Structure formats: structure tokens, C-alpha cells
Steps between C-alpha positions, in 0.01 A plus 500: 500500500436434135471874422829590665795471258737380772286200592391226261259218573760239404701616804214375721422145387297422814255790457159405364306776325121501533333727248150608409628649176609173341873539561691294753501139616153469656199666339236635735159637400500859382230667710369853470282480813335250732215320328229321691420146387168498322278196475369506147134403483497557129570193292362629170790640304410821315837511321708218360813706559573845634766748597405811694789740528715758333590416143801731477710371790714241326804489274467478122126577510443147636160560659354680198615209282343257750170690477496474119572126511241428772226700326575333165486157668171588671339596170638195320368260767185696590614529863452805724830667590584825677829689495477854639559713806207502744441565868298180552798273425421266792154423361636456147769259620241304704275470194776385262601144423855625433652820639812611317796634699747651253824640633557871528837672484620261773507122468176434684143625534269604785228287342684178581438558872158659451 
């Protein structure tokens, strides 16, 4: 309804919009695919913080700026950090004390649910 010029959401005050993209009344996780729950046996954190994903998929070069800030912080505090695109993102997230989940072009991120 919201894309049709004849109908506007204010004409339907009782409609609740659930959205995985960050728009609407009720946010729901943005999922790319089913993910099995994994019991992490690893408690030693290889990285203090990490982000494994595409650096170019965000407005205003946000993710590239995040990478520069995180890497500078890691050097300043002598902490291991990782910000890059890799296929083993599950293992990297499991071995990180903090996993970053920056937004993309939408308002949310797959990493929040992952």
C-alpha cells in the first residue's frame, strides 16, 4: 500500500507494519538464510573487535570510515582487530569479543541476527 500513490499509511491507522529492513512499526531480524545455532566451544578471543563483510555497501562511505577508526584504535590500544571481507565470517565472529554490525544502505544489518 505504501508504494501506491492512491493509498497512504495514515489512511490505515490500525495496520501494523513488520519490517526486516528497519522501516515500519515492529522491527524483525533481517535474515539472508536459515542459520543453525552453533555452540561455541571457543572461549579464547582472537580478536577484540571484528567486522567481516563488504566495506562498500553503506551510504557516505560509512564502513570504510569504520575500518579506519577500528584499525587506528587497535594500534593505539595494542588490541587485535579485523575488518575485512572473508568467507569464514562465522569463525571470526565466534572468536571476537565484539562483532560490529554496521548498517548498509537500509537501516539494519544481517549481522545483528547472525
